[in-house]
C-alpha positions as CSV (number, residue, x, y, z in Angstrom):
1,M,0.3,-0.1,-0.1
2,Q,1.2,3.3,-1.2
3,T,1.4,5.7,1.9
4,F,2.0,9.8,2.1
5,F,3.1,10.6,5.3
6,T,5.3,13.7,6.0
7,P,8.7,13.3,7.6
8,E,7.5,15.4,10.5
9,Q,4.8,12.6,11.1
10,L,7.5,9.5,10.3
11,S,9.5,11.3,13.3
12,D,6.8,10.0,15.9
13,P,8.3,6.3,16.4
14,G,4.1,4.8,16.7
15,T,3.7,6.6,13.3
16,A,6.9,5.4,11.4
17,E,5.7,1.9,12.8
18,A,2.0,2.6,11.4
19,N,3.5,3.6,8.2
20,A,5.6,0.3,7.9
21,I,2.9,-2.2,8.5
22,L,0.3,-0.2,6.1
23,R,3.1,-0.7,3.3
24,S,3.3,-4.3,4.0
25,C,-0.5,-4.6,3.0
26,V,-1.2,-5.4,-0.4
27,H,-5.0,-5.4,-0.6
28,C,-5.5,-9.0,-1.1
29,G,-8.6,-9.6,0.9
30,F,-7.6,-12.6,2.2
31,C,-8.2,-11.4,5.8
32,T,-11.9,-10.7,4.9
33,A,-12.4,-14.5,5.0
34,T,-11.7,-15.1,8.6
35,C,-12.7,-11.9,10.1
36,P,-15.8,-12.6,12.6
37,T,-17.2,-8.9,12.3
38,Y,-17.2,-9.2,8.6
39,Q,-19.0,-12.3,8.8
40,V,-21.5,-11.0,10.8
41,L,-22.0,-7.8,9.7
42,G,-21.0,-8.1,5.9
43,D,-19.4,-4.5,5.6
44,E,-15.9,-4.3,4.0
45,L,-15.0,-1.1,6.8
46,D,-16.0,-4.2,9.0
47,S,-12.9,-6.2,7.5
48,P,-9.4,-5.6,8.5
49,R,-8.5,-4.4,4.6
50,G,-11.5,-2.0,5.5
51,R,-10.1,-0.5,8.5
52,I,-6.3,-0.4,7.0
53,Y,-8.0,1.9,5.0
54,L,-9.8,4.0,7.8
55,M,-6.5,4.0,9.5
56,K,-4.1,4.7,7.0
57,E,-6.2,8.0,6.1
58,M,-7.1,9.3,9.4
59,L,-3.1,8.6,10.5
60,E,-1.8,10.2,7.1
61,S,-4.0,13.1,6.9
62,G,-3.5,14.3,10.8
63,R,-6.9,14.9,11.5
64,D,-9.2,14.1,14.3
65,P,-11.2,11.0,14.2
66,D,-14.4,10.9,12.6
67,P,-17.4,9.1,14.2
68,A,-18.1,6.7,11.1
69,T,-14.3,5.7,11.6
70,V,-14.0,5.3,15.6
71,K,-17.3,3.4,14.8
72,H,-15.7,0.5,12.7
73,I,-12.4,0.6,14.4
74,D,-14.3,0.0,17.6
75,R,-15.9,-2.9,16.2
76,C,-12.8,-4.8,15.8
77,L,-12.3,-7.5,18.1
78,S,-8.5,-7.6,18.0
79,C,-9.1,-11.4,17.7
80,L,-6.1,-11.5,15.1
81,A,-7.7,-14.2,13.1
82,C,-6.5,-11.8,9.8
83,M,-2.7,-12.3,11.0
84,T,-2.8,-16.1,10.9
85,T,-4.3,-15.4,7.3
86,C,-2.4,-12.7,5.6
87,P,0.2,-13.8,3.5
88,S,2.1,-10.6,3.7
89,G,2.4,-10.9,7.3
90,V,0.8,-7.7,8.1
91,H,1.3,-6.8,11.7
92,Y,-2.4,-5.8,12.0
93,R,-2.2,-5.7,15.8
94,H,0.3,-3.0,16.6
95,L,-1.2,-1.2,13.6
96,V,-4.9,-0.8,15.6
97,D,-3.5,-0.3,18.8
98,H,-1.4,2.7,17.4
99,A,-5.1,3.7,15.7
100,R,-6.8,3.1,19.1
101,A,-4.3,5.3,21.3
102,Y,-4.6,7.8,18.3
103,I,-8.2,8.1,18.7
104,E,-8.5,7.8,22.6
105,A,-6.2,11.4,22.5
106,R,-7.9,13.0,19.7
107,Y,-11.3,12.1,19.6
108,K,-14.0,13.3,22.5
109,R,-16.5,10.2,23.0
110,P,-20.2,11.3,23.6
111,W,-20.6,11.3,27.9
112,S,-22.1,8.1,28.4
113,D,-19.3,6.2,26.4
114,R,-16.8,8.2,28.5
115,M,-17.9,7.0,31.8
116,L,-18.1,3.7,30.7
117,R,-14.8,3.6,29.7
118,K,-13.7,5.2,32.7
119,V,-15.8,2.7,34.9
120,L,-14.2,-0.2,33.1
121,A,-10.8,1.0,33.3
122,W,-11.0,1.8,37.0
123,V,-12.5,-1.4,37.7
124,L,-11.7,-4.3,35.5
125,P,-8.2,-4.4,36.4
126,H,-8.5,-4.5,40.4
127,P,-9.6,-7.6,41.7
128,T,-11.4,-6.2,45.0
129,R,-13.1,-3.5,43.1
130,F,-14.5,-6.2,40.4
131,R,-15.9,-8.2,43.1
132,L,-17.4,-5.2,44.5
133,A,-19.2,-5.0,40.8
134,L,-19.6,-8.6,40.5
135,L,-21.8,-8.1,44.1
136,A,-23.8,-4.9,42.7
137,A,-24.4,-6.7,39.5
138,K,-25.9,-9.9,41.3
139,I,-27.9,-7.5,42.9
140,G,-29.1,-5.9,40.1
141,R,-29.7,-8.7,38.0
142,P,-33.5,-9.1,38.4
143,F,-34.0,-5.5,37.2
144,A,-31.3,-6.2,34.4
145,G,-34.0,-5.8,31.5
146,L,-35.2,-2.2,33.0
147,V,-32.0,-0.6,32.6
148,P,-32.2,1.5,29.2
149,D,-28.3,1.2,27.9
150,E,-27.6,-2.3,26.5
151,R,-24.2,-2.0,27.5
152,L,-25.0,-1.8,31.1
153,R,-27.6,-4.8,30.4
154,A,-24.6,-7.0,29.0
155,M,-22.6,-5.8,32.1
156,I,-25.1,-7.1,34.5
157,R,-25.9,-10.4,32.6
158,L,-22.4,-11.0,32.0
159,A,-21.6,-11.2,36.1
160,P,-21.9,-14.8,37.5
161,R,-24.2,-15.9,39.4
162,A,-22.4,-17.0,42.2
163,I,-18.9,-14.8,43.4
164,P,-16.4,-17.3,44.1
165,P,-14.4,-16.9,47.6
166,V,-11.1,-14.7,47.2
167,S,-8.2,-17.5,46.9
168,R,-5.2,-17.5,49.0
169,A,-3.2,-19.5,47.0
170,E,-2.9,-16.3,44.6
171,D,-1.4,-14.2,47.0
172,A,2.5,-13.4,47.0
173,Q,4.2,-17.0,48.1
174,T,6.3,-19.8,46.9
175,H,4.3,-22.7,46.2
176,K,7.3,-25.6,46.5
177,A,7.4,-28.8,43.9
178,H,5.7,-31.6,45.2
179,A,8.3,-33.6,43.1
180,P,11.9,-33.3,42.4
181,R,12.2,-30.2,41.0
182,Q,12.3,-29.6,37.1
183,M,11.5,-26.4,36.6
184,R,11.0,-23.1,39.0
185,V,8.6,-21.0,37.4
186,G,6.5,-17.4,38.0
187,L,3.1,-17.0,38.0
188,L,0.9,-14.0,36.6
189,T,-2.4,-14.0,38.8
190,G,-3.9,-11.5,36.5
191,C,-7.0,-9.6,37.7
192,A,-10.8,-10.3,36.1
193,Q,-9.8,-13.8,36.4
194,R,-9.1,-13.8,40.5
195,A,-12.5,-12.4,40.7
196,L,-14.2,-14.2,38.3
197,N,-12.6,-17.7,38.2
198,P,-9.5,-18.1,41.1
199,G,-9.8,-21.9,40.8
200,I,-8.0,-21.7,37.5
201,N,-4.7,-20.4,39.0
202,E,-5.2,-23.1,42.0
203,A,-5.8,-26.3,39.4
204,A,-2.3,-25.0,37.7
205,V,-0.5,-24.7,40.9
206,R,-1.9,-28.0,41.9
207,L,-0.6,-29.7,38.5
208,L,2.6,-27.9,38.3
209,Q,3.5,-29.4,42.2
210,R,3.0,-32.6,41.5
211,A,4.6,-32.2,38.0
212,G,7.8,-30.8,40.0
213,V,7.4,-27.2,39.0
214,E,8.2,-24.8,41.7
215,V,5.5,-21.8,41.3
216,V,6.4,-18.5,42.6
217,I,3.8,-15.5,43.0
218,P,5.9,-12.3,43.0
219,R,4.5,-9.5,44.8
220,G,3.7,-6.2,43.4
221,Q,2.4,-7.8,40.3
222,G,-1.3,-7.0,39.1
223,C,-3.2,-6.4,35.8
224,C,-0.9,-7.1,32.9
225,G,-2.5,-4.2,30.9
226,A,-4.3,-5.8,28.7
227,L,-7.8,-4.4,29.3
228,V,-6.7,-1.0,29.0
229,H,-4.4,-1.2,26.3
230,H,-7.4,-2.4,23.8
231,M,-9.4,0.9,25.0
232,G,-6.2,3.0,23.8
233,R,-5.4,3.9,27.5
234,E,-1.6,3.5,25.9
235,T,-0.4,5.4,29.5
236,E,-2.4,3.2,32.0
237,A,-0.9,0.2,29.8
238,R,2.5,0.9,30.0
239,S,2.4,1.7,33.7
240,M,0.6,-1.5,34.6
241,A,3.3,-3.8,32.5
242,A,5.9,-1.9,33.6
243,A,4.9,-2.9,37.4
244,N,4.6,-6.1,36.6
245,V,8.4,-6.0,34.8
246,A,9.9,-5.0,37.8
247,A,8.0,-8.0,40.1
248,F,8.8,-10.6,37.8
249,A,12.6,-9.3,36.8
250,A,13.1,-9.0,40.5
251,E,12.3,-12.5,41.5
252,H,14.2,-13.8,38.4
253,E,17.6,-11.5,39.4
254,R,17.0,-13.1,43.3
255,E,16.9,-16.8,41.5
256,P,16.7,-17.3,37.7
257,L,12.8,-18.2,36.9
258,D,12.8,-20.6,34.0
259,A,9.3,-19.2,32.5
260,I,6.6,-17.0,33.6
261,I,3.3,-18.9,33.2
262,V,-0.1,-17.3,32.1
263,T,-3.0,-18.8,32.6
264,A,-5.7,-16.3,30.8
265,S,-4.5,-16.4,27.3
266,G,-5.8,-13.0,26.8
267,C,-3.1,-11.6,29.0
268,G,-0.3,-14.2,27.5
269,T,-0.6,-12.2,24.2
270,T,0.3,-8.9,26.0
271,V,3.0,-10.5,28.1
272,K,4.6,-11.6,25.3
273,D,4.6,-8.5,23.9
274,W,5.5,-6.4,26.8
275,G,9.2,-5.5,25.3
276,H,6.8,-3.5,22.2
277,L,4.4,-2.0,24.6
278,L,7.8,-0.3,26.5
279,A,10.2,-0.1,23.9
280,G,11.6,3.3,24.1
281,T,11.5,3.3,27.9
282,P,14.1,2.6,30.8
283,D,12.2,-0.6,31.2
284,A,12.8,-1.7,27.9
285,A,15.6,-4.1,28.2
286,K,13.9,-5.6,31.1
287,A,10.3,-5.5,29.9
288,E,11.9,-7.8,26.3
289,A,13.9,-10.3,29.0
290,M,10.5,-11.2,30.7
291,A,8.5,-11.1,27.8
292,N,11.0,-13.9,26.3
293,L,10.3,-16.1,29.8
294,A,6.1,-15.8,28.7
295,R,4.6,-18.9,28.1
296,D,1.1,-20.1,27.9
297,V,0.6,-22.6,30.7
298,T,0.3,-25.4,28.5
299,E,3.3,-24.6,26.4
300,V,5.1,-25.2,29.8
301,L,3.0,-28.6,30.4
302,A,3.9,-29.8,27.0
303,R,7.3,-30.0,28.2
304,L,6.9,-32.0,31.3
305,D,6.5,-35.4,29.6
306,L,3.3,-36.1,31.8
307,P,2.0,-39.5,31.8
308,E,-0.1,-41.4,29.6
309,L,-3.5,-41.5,30.9
310,P,-6.7,-44.0,30.3
311,D,-9.6,-43.4,28.1
312,Q,-11.5,-41.4,30.5
313,G,-14.6,-41.6,28.8
314,L,-15.5,-38.1,28.3
315,R,-16.0,-36.0,25.0
316,I,-14.2,-32.5,25.4
317,A,-14.8,-29.7,22.7
318,Y,-11.8,-27.6,22.3
319,H,-12.4,-23.7,21.9
320,S,-9.2,-22.4,20.7
321,A,-9.2,-18.7,22.2
322,C,-8.2,-16.4,19.7
323,S,-5.7,-15.1,22.0
324,L,-3.9,-18.0,22.2
325,Q,-4.3,-19.4,18.6
326,H,-3.8,-16.1,16.7
327,G,-2.0,-13.7,19.3
328,Q,0.1,-16.4,20.3
329,R,0.3,-19.4,17.8
330,V,0.0,-21.6,20.5
331,K,-2.3,-24.2,19.0
332,A,-1.0,-27.7,19.2
333,E,0.1,-28.1,22.7
334,P,-3.9,-27.9,24.3
335,L,-5.1,-30.7,22.3
336,A,-1.9,-33.0,22.8
337,L,-2.2,-32.6,26.5
338,L,-5.7,-33.3,26.6
339,K,-5.5,-36.5,24.4
340,R,-2.6,-37.4,26.5
341,A,-4.8,-37.1,29.6
342,G,-7.5,-39.4,28.0
343,F,-9.9,-37.3,26.6
344,T,-11.6,-37.7,23.5
345,V,-10.8,-34.1,21.7
346,L,-13.0,-32.7,19.2
347,Q,-12.8,-29.5,17.3
348,P,-15.5,-27.2,16.2
349,R,-16.2,-26.2,12.6
350,D,-15.0,-22.6,12.2
351,A,-12.5,-22.9,15.0
352,H,-10.9,-20.0,14.0
353,L,-13.7,-17.5,14.6
354,C,-14.1,-15.3,17.8
355,C,-16.5,-16.3,20.7
356,G,-16.9,-12.6,21.0
357,S,-15.6,-11.9,24.4
358,A,-12.5,-9.7,23.3
359,G,-11.6,-8.5,26.9
360,T,-14.3,-5.7,27.4
361,Y,-15.8,-6.3,23.5
362,N,-19.3,-8.2,24.5
363,I,-19.7,-4.8,26.7
364,M,-18.9,-2.4,24.5
365,Q,-20.6,-4.1,21.3
366,P,-23.2,-6.3,23.0
367,R,-25.3,-7.1,19.9
368,I,-22.1,-8.3,17.9
369,A,-20.4,-10.2,20.6
370,D,-24.2,-11.9,21.4
371,E,-24.1,-13.0,18.0
372,L,-20.6,-14.6,17.7
373,G,-21.2,-15.7,21.1
374,R,-24.6,-17.8,19.7
375,R,-22.7,-19.2,17.0
376,K,-19.4,-20.3,19.0
377,A,-21.7,-21.8,21.4
378,A,-24.2,-24.0,18.6
379,T,-21.0,-25.2,16.6
380,L,-19.5,-26.6,19.8
381,E,-22.4,-28.0,21.2
382,A,-22.6,-29.5,17.4
383,T,-19.6,-31.9,18.5
384,R,-22.3,-33.6,21.3
385,P,-19.2,-32.8,24.0
386,D,-19.8,-33.6,27.7
387,A,-17.9,-30.5,28.5
388,I,-15.9,-27.6,26.6
389,V,-12.7,-26.5,27.7
390,A,-10.9,-23.3,26.5
391,G,-7.7,-21.3,27.8
392,N,-9.0,-18.2,28.7
393,I,-11.5,-16.7,31.2
394,G,-13.3,-14.2,28.9
395,C,-14.2,-17.4,26.4
396,L,-15.2,-19.5,29.6
397,M,-17.8,-16.8,30.7
398,Q,-18.8,-15.7,27.0
399,I,-19.5,-19.1,26.1
400,G,-20.8,-20.7,29.3
401,G,-23.5,-18.0,29.4
402,K,-24.7,-19.4,26.2
403,T,-24.7,-23.1,27.0
404,E,-25.9,-25.6,29.2
405,V,-22.9,-27.5,28.6
406,P,-20.1,-27.5,31.3
407,V,-17.3,-24.8,30.4
408,L,-14.0,-24.8,32.2
409,H,-10.7,-23.6,31.8
410,T,-8.0,-26.4,30.3
411,A,-5.8,-26.8,33.5
412,E,-8.5,-27.2,35.8
413,L,-9.6,-30.2,33.7
414,L,-5.5,-31.5,33.4
415,D,-5.7,-31.3,37.0
416,W,-8.8,-33.4,37.5
417,A,-7.3,-35.9,35.2
418,Y,-4.1,-36.4,36.8
419,G,-5.3,-36.6,40.6
420,G,-6.6,-33.1,41.6
421,P,-10.3,-32.3,43.0
422,R,-13.6,-32.6,40.9
423,P,-13.9,-28.9,39.1
424,A,-17.6,-28.0,40.3
425,T,-18.6,-27.3,36.9
426,L,-18.3,-31.0,35.8
427,G,-21.3,-32.1,38.1
428,P,-21.3,-34.7,41.0
429,N,-21.2,-37.4,38.3
430,V,-17.9,-37.0,37.2
431,P,-15.3,-38.7,39.9
432,D,-13.2,-36.8,42.3
433,R,-9.9,-37.8,41.4
434,R,-7.9,-36.9,44.7
435,D,-5.8,-39.8,45.9
436,G,-7.0,-42.0,43.1
437,P,-4.4,-44.0,40.7
438,S,-3.9,-41.5,38.3
439,F,-2.2,-39.4,41.6
440,A,0.5,-41.7,41.6
441,P,3.4,-40.5,39.0
442,Y,3.4,-37.2,41.2
443,A,3.5,-38.7,44.7
444,A,5.7,-36.4,46.8
């Protein structure tokens, strides 16, 4: 794509990078075939190619964003399926991130939009505040139909009916290995997941301990920055990322970490990009080093040579979260682990398409998200599974609200298979494996 940025514009590193990305696009349109919003809306401007044209014109002209451009860019899920499809290697993610920061700085949204975004940025990255918000949503659920704003109704309906207790396992501490130590890893506990389902990290820790992994939860960590970064709030995202980099770097300097494990793939995509997010800052070198240590929990489990288990008698539909399959390109490991643990693994039609969660997307764009969630649940249910498994908390909440099939995290199911407690979502008819025969390989 031909561009016409001025030398003055190109002196800005973000604009210079955007220019390079734009120039790599050859207008082929392959991206439209895998774009979820284009599938739903059928509008070229709601495809990656259409949005690239809009972003080029907006950035090149140096003008303030207009409402139409903002609307179409806001509708982007950042699912990154276009990057998996693109034959030219267009780094759409960094382009749309730059465009969102540009919009945040130069576009005055309607008052209700500004307030909602401020509330989300103030609440979601902080587990205690989020838990209080979930309690308020639980109280307000019977009255959700009376709320005039569809986004507020979506917030209330997305909240779980039962709020899980606070987990002390996620406090700063070291969880010692229960077998000869093979690895020492740090665990990013996250933010929204701590409020919505702390059992995910608990399951990951138990499984890793039994496999001979020491799990360290560094003091001072918090939200990775993903939630606010996707809203264009770049300064806040960098501040959050820098705090985490400092926390993990300090632990790594005390005693080297073999990996930084992330159990929410939406966070993992951002953590692996900390080097880019903090480029040009005093934290750049440490950020790059910590980003290079980041691994999805399934990437580490795949290195541990877990024993092959007999058939569990359960059909598992695997939903590959966009942030895992497109953002991190982690595809084979979760499937191999589930099969090795004795499950019949099923993959739905259109597995590359997003479920509609995408951070705050199912709040900010509830109609599109609802349609995507309905479609995803239908394709998963069509495999006739006993349970649905995914590696991202947002996907679990989104899909769980569209189906009666039990929905749980990959780590929860693997922990149960290898001797852990039965996940509550599987129900009482599935046996509890604590002290069962599959626990034997990891006896302390």
